[in-house]
N, C-alpha and C positions, 0 to 999 in steps of 0.2 A: 755683649761684646765689652771687653775691658779696654778702656781708653786711658792709658797713663799719659799725663800731660804736665806742663809747667804750672807753677803756682799762679802765673799770669796768663794762662791760655785763654784765648777767646773761645766762645762756644761754637764757632763756625763748624768745625769738624763733627763734633757730637751732634749738633742740630742736623747737619746734612745726613749723617748716618741714621738718625731717628726718622727723618723724612723718607728714607729708603726702607724703613720698616724694622730697623735694628733696635734692640733693647740695649741701651748704652749705660755703662757705669763709668763715669769719669773720676779718676783718682789723681791726686797730686803725686807725681813721680819725682819731681825735683823743684827746688826753689831758685828763682832767678834773683840774684843779688848783684848790686853794683860792685865793680872792682875798684881798688884804690887807683887814683889818678893824680898825677902831678899837675894840678890846675895851673900853677904859675908857668910851668914849662909849656903847657898847651897854649896858654894865652900869649906867650912869647912867640911861638910858631905862628899863631893867628896874626899877630901884629906884624910879623915879617912877611906875611903873605907866602909862606913857604910850604903850604899844603895844597897839593893838586887834587886830591880826592879823599873822601871819607867813606869808609865802607860800613854798612849797617847790616847785621845778620838777624835782627829781630826788632819789632816795634819797641820793645823795652830798651834796647840799646839806644834808640833815638831819644826817647824820653829821659833816660838816665844821663846821657851826655848833655842834653839841653839843661837839665837840672844842675848838673855838676859845674858846667861852664857859666851858667846864668844866661838869661835870654839874649842880652845884648851881644855877648861873645859868641853864642851859638849862631845867631843871625849873621854876624860878621864872618864866621867860619864858612857857612854855606853860601854866603854871597860871593866868596872867592873860590871855594873848592867845590868840585862836583860831588854830589851825593850818589852813592851806588848802593842799591838795596838788593837783598837776597831774593825778595819776592814781592808780590803786589801788596800784601798786608803791611809789610815794612815800608814800602814806598808810600802807601797811604798815610802812614804816620809822619813821614817827611813832608808830604804834601800838606797835611793838616797844620804844619808849622810854617807854611808859606814858601816852600821850596819844591822843586821837582827833583825826582831821583831817576837815574838810569836803573833799570831792573836787570839783574843777572839773567843770562840765557836760560839757566835752570837753577832751581832753588837748592844749590849745593855750595859749600865753601869753595870748592874747586872752580866752579863757574863764576862765583862772586869775584874771585881773584883774577880769573881770565878776563872778565868783563871790565874790571878796573884797569888791568894792564892795557887792554885795547883802547880804552877811553883815554888813558894818559898818553898813549902813542899818538893818537889823533890830535891831541892838544899841544903837542910839542912843536 
């Protein structure tokens, strides 16, 4: 079985397939890279307390944002804003940084958006 994956893919899927008896060749299909971010603008929003929720679509998104903002601002952000994760692996990365995350109903961007919308409605 050919398993195209991210440059940062965890071995979970390939290992699971092998445990089921598959012969797996994992190849790097794409590289995950940080996007440019206006750090000062982000810090201004954090300081104002103007963020209700932060969505994370991958564990690397959690770690990249934490690295970009710096640990203190990342902690301030998630102290005030709800974290919403696309799936359990992403939520685990949020948890590893000392916060809990609401997990989307299904691991799709559509459900990530819907879960975030519903969460914000209940917080209003």
